[in-house]
C-alpha positions as CSV (number, residue, x, y, z in Angstrom):
1,X,101.3,73.1,119.6
2,X,101.3,76.7,118.3
3,X,102.5,79.6,120.4
4,X,98.9,80.8,120.7
5,X,97.7,77.3,121.6
6,X,100.3,77.2,124.4
7,X,99.3,80.6,125.6
8,X,95.6,79.7,125.6
9,X,96.4,76.4,127.5
10,X,98.3,78.4,130.2
11,X,95.5,80.8,130.5
12,X,92.8,78.1,130.7
13,X,94.8,76.4,133.4
14,X,95.3,79.7,135.2
15,X,99.0,79.5,135.0
16,X,100.2,83.1,134.9
17,X,103.6,83.5,133.3
18,X,104.9,86.6,131.6
19,X,104.6,85.8,127.9
20,X,106.5,87.6,125.2
21,X,105.5,86.5,121.7
22,X,108.0,86.5,118.8
23,X,106.4,87.5,115.5
24,X,107.3,88.3,112.0
25,X,106.1,91.6,110.6
26,X,103.4,89.7,108.7
27,X,102.0,88.2,111.9
28,X,99.9,91.1,113.1
29,X,96.9,88.8,113.7
30,X,99.0,86.6,116.0
31,X,100.3,89.6,117.9
32,X,96.7,90.8,118.4
33,X,95.5,87.4,119.5
34,X,98.4,87.0,121.9
35,X,97.7,90.4,123.4
36,X,94.0,89.4,123.8
37,X,95.2,86.2,125.7
38,X,97.4,88.3,128.0
39,X,100.8,88.5,126.4
40,X,102.9,91.2,128.0
41,X,104.6,92.1,124.8
42,X,105.6,90.9,121.4
43,X,108.9,91.3,119.6
44,X,109.2,91.4,115.8
45,X,111.8,89.3,114.0
46,X,114.6,89.8,113.1
47,X,115.6,89.8,116.8
48,X,117.9,92.5,118.2
49,X,119.7,91.1,121.3
50,X,119.5,94.2,123.4
51,X,115.8,94.6,122.7
52,X,115.1,90.9,123.7
53,X,117.1,91.2,126.9
54,X,115.4,94.5,127.8
55,X,111.9,93.1,127.2
56,X,112.6,90.0,129.2
57,X,114.0,92.0,132.1
58,X,110.9,94.2,132.0
59,X,108.6,91.2,131.9
60,X,110.4,89.5,134.9
61,X,110.3,92.7,136.9
62,X,106.6,93.2,136.2
63,X,105.8,89.6,137.2
64,X,107.9,90.0,140.4
65,X,106.1,93.2,141.2
66,X,102.6,91.7,140.8
67,X,103.6,88.6,142.6
68,X,104.7,90.7,145.6
69,X,101.6,92.8,145.8
70,X,99.1,90.2,144.9
71,X,96.8,89.2,147.8
72,X,97.1,85.6,148.8
73,X,95.0,83.2,146.6
74,X,94.8,85.7,143.7
75,X,96.6,84.5,140.6
76,X,96.6,87.4,138.2
77,X,98.9,90.0,136.5
78,X,96.2,92.6,136.5
79,X,95.1,93.5,133.0
80,X,97.7,91.1,131.6
81,X,95.9,88.0,132.9
């Protein structure tokens, strides 16, 4: 399964996880599609450790924030869902 296929499957099943897509600089269409499907961010390869760690921390903090303020029964990350 492709990364976009997995992201679409998660969205179709209403499984809301913070998604960060790894792309090469030639994968602009993948990054655009991932954003459309609700990816929080994308990181271009080659990976820089401190950038990956910072982006993952940001994604987890954002997911925790929306989880805390989300009304019961609503499963969404706002515009990111």
